ROFIMAR-600488 format. One record per residue (C-alpha): residue in three letters; x, y negated, z. Coordinates in steps of 0.1 Angstrom, whole numbers, plus 2048, in hexadecimal, padded with zeros to 3 digits. Each point is the difference from the previous one (the first is absolute). Last residue first. Layout:
ALAXYZ
...
***
This chain:
ARG5DA4F0225
PHE7FA81A7E6
LEU80D7F27DF
ASP8217F4810
LYS8117E97E7
GLU7F87E0813
LYS80C811820
ALA8228077F2
ARG809825800
LEU81A80881A
LEU81D8177F6
GLU8197E57F9
SER7F97F3823
SER81481D80E
ARG8207EF7F5
GLY81D80C7EA
GLU8257FE7FF
ARG80C8187E5
MET8058257FA
LYS7FC80F7DE
TYR7E781D800
PRO801825807
PHE803800826
GLY81781E804
ARG804801826
ALA7E47F8818
LEU80A801825
VAL7E1801816
VAL7FB7F0822
PRO7E2804817
THR805825807
GLY7EF806821
GLU7E781A7F2
ASN7E57F7819
ALA7E57F47E8
GLN8027F07DD
GLY81B8137EE
MET8237F27F7
MET8058167E1
LEU7DF7F67EF
SER8087DC80A
ALA8208027EC
GLY7ED80A7E1
ALA7E67E5804
ALA8197E5807
LEU8148097E1
GLU7E17FB7EB
ASP7F77E0813
ALA8237F27F8
VAL7FD80B7DC
GLY7DF7ED7FA
ILE8038047DA
THR7F67E67E6
THR7F180A7DF
VAL7EC7E67EE
ARG80E7FD7DC
LEU81581F7FA
LYS8108007DE
TYR7F781E7EB
ASN81F8127F3
TYR7F0822802
MET81180B820
ASP7F87DF811
GLU8117DF7F9
GLU8087E681A
GLY7F17DD7FC
ARG7ED801820
MET810818819
ASP8017E981D
LEU80C81381F
LEU7F17F3821
GLY80E800823
PRO8248027F5
MET81C809817
GLY8197EF817
SER7E67F581A
LEU7DD80B808
GLY7E17FA815
ILE7DC80C800
SER80481F7EB
THR7E3818800
GLY7FF82480E
LEU7DF8117FA
VAL7DE800810
GLY7E38167F7
ASN7E17FC7EA
ARG8017EE7DF
TRP7F17E07F1
ALA8097E5818
ARG82180F80C
GLY80B807824
HIS8227F480D
SER81C812813
ASP81E7E9805
ILE8217FC7F0
ILE8217EE804
LEU8198057E4
VAL8257F9801
GLY8178037E2
VAL825809803
ASP8217F07F7
LYS81A812814
ALA81B7ED813
THR7F881581E
ARG7FD7E981E
LEU7FA7DF7EE
PHE7EA8117E6
LEU7EA80F81B
GLU7FC7DF812
ARG7F77EE7DF
ARG7E681B7F8
LEU7F17FD823
HIS7FD7DB7FD
ARG7F18017DD
ALA7E681A80A
SER7F57EB81E
ALA7FE7E17EA
ASP7EA8147E8
SER7EA80B81D
ASP7F97DD80C
VAL7ED7FE821
PRO803825804
LEU7DE812803
LEU7EF800821
LEU80081D819
VAL7E5806819
TRP800807826
ASP7E0802815
ALA7FB8267FB
ASP82380580F
ASN7F27F4821
GLY8197EC814
TRP8267FB7FB
PRO81B8047E5
GLY7E78067E4
LYS7FB81F7EC
VAL7F77FF7DB
ASN7FF8207EB
SER7DE7F67F3
HIS7F07DF80C
ASP8057EB7E0
ILE7FC7DD7F3
GLY8058007DA
ALA7EA7E17FD
ASN7E281680B
ALA7FE8107DE
CYS8167F47E4
ILE8047E87E3
PHE8227F17FA
GLY80A7DB803
SER81980081C
LYS7E77EF816
HIS7EA81E7FC
GLU7E27FF7E9
VAL7E5812813
ILE7EB81F800
VAL7EA80581F
THR7F1822809
GLY7EB80E81D
PRO7E07ED7F7
ARG8057F07DE
LYS8197E77F3
ARG8107F67E0
VAL81B7E67F5
ILE8067EE821
GLU81A7E57FC
ASN8247F5806
SER80581B81A
GLU81780681F
GLN7ED7E9817
LEU7DE80E7F5
ILE80C824807
LEU80E7F5821
GLU7DE7F280B
VAL7EF81F7F3
LEU816815818
GLU7F77EA81D
PRO7DB8027F7
ARG801826802
LYS7EF80F7E1
ASP7DB8077F8
LEU8047EC7DF
PHE7E27EA805
ALA8077FA825
ALA8257FB7F8
LEU7F77E57E7
GLU7ED7EC81B
ILE81C804819
ALA81B7F87E7
GLU7EE7E07F5
ALA7FC7F5825
SER826805804
PRO80F81E811
ILE81A7FC81B
VAL81C81A7FC
ARG81480C81E
THR7EA81F806
LEU8068097DC
ASN825808807
VAL8157F67E1
LEU81D8127F1
ARG8127ED7E5
GLY8217FF811
GLU8168017E1
ALA80D823807
LYS7DC80C804
SER7F67F07DF
VAL81D80F7ED
ILE7F9822810
LYS7DB7FE7F7
GLN8057F57DC
ALA80E8227F7
LEU8227FD7F0
VAL80C8097DD
LEU8267FF7FB
VAL8077FE7DA
ASP82180D7F2
GLY80F7ED7E3
ASP8247FF80E
GLN80481F817
LEU7F9804825
ARG81081C812
MET7F182080E
ASP80F81881A
SER7DE803812
SER80D7EF81F
ALA8117E67EA
LEU7DF7F77EF
ALA7EE7FD822
ASN81C7EA80D
LEU7FE7EA7E1
ILE7DA7FD805
ILE8037F7825
SER81C7E77F9
ALA7EC7EE7E5
LEU7E0801815
ASP8107ED81D
ASP7E680281B
GLY7F37DE80D
GLU7DD80C808
LYS7FF826804
ILE80281C7E7
VAL7F982480A
PRO81F8127F4
ILE8098097DC
GLY810823803
PRO7F780D7DE
LEU8047EC7E0
THR7E780C7E6
THR80E8077DD
PHE7EF7F77E0
CYS81180A7E0
LEU7F97F27DD
SER80D8157E3
LYS8057F97DB
ALA8078187E3
LYS80F7EF7E2
ASN7EC7F67E1
MET8128067DF
***
């Protein structure tokens, strides 16, 4: 007989504005304690990319960027600042699609996104005009997740997963949703091939992007504007935990029918 399942998402209040060098593990544990919550084995902490990038010093002031000739030419076509386009090129493996106002790239991490994930929203620099400051993605989001998970284990002895997410658009649907860009202590992909369905049919092609499914649910709780809740505790993840990587979720270029 099937048993009832539940998956609970809880935002952690009291997360301060993150600055370069901040200890995210301590900040998260303090927020948990303030809400009278404790980590349990199997929990997953979901973090918005922005706080990870800020802690890792990925803020860049566009006035300090010198655009290349390629960036200047592309910026004229895109109608974007040449300095921003230079950063997009630096953060990308290749341009996948472009049109005025929009550029889709393969980020150095391998995933496809707009503007190489570079963002202006909820970004405030330490000096100068806030409009000049942008935030880059972490250099290696999987490594960031592994580091945070290790710190949490050393301080709590609890074996938890860590998921770093960002808001991405989708090629065939309107609207952005939370997508995993870094993970540790949990699977990215669940391979169901060989499992039987309700009628004893063996699944042949089914793989589930469980990290992206969890990312979307947590993003719903975080919000996209001024909510100030960039960390979500997910309890009840219904699959076996293991050490995973975000690359599990990336379709190989030779298998991509649309690129």
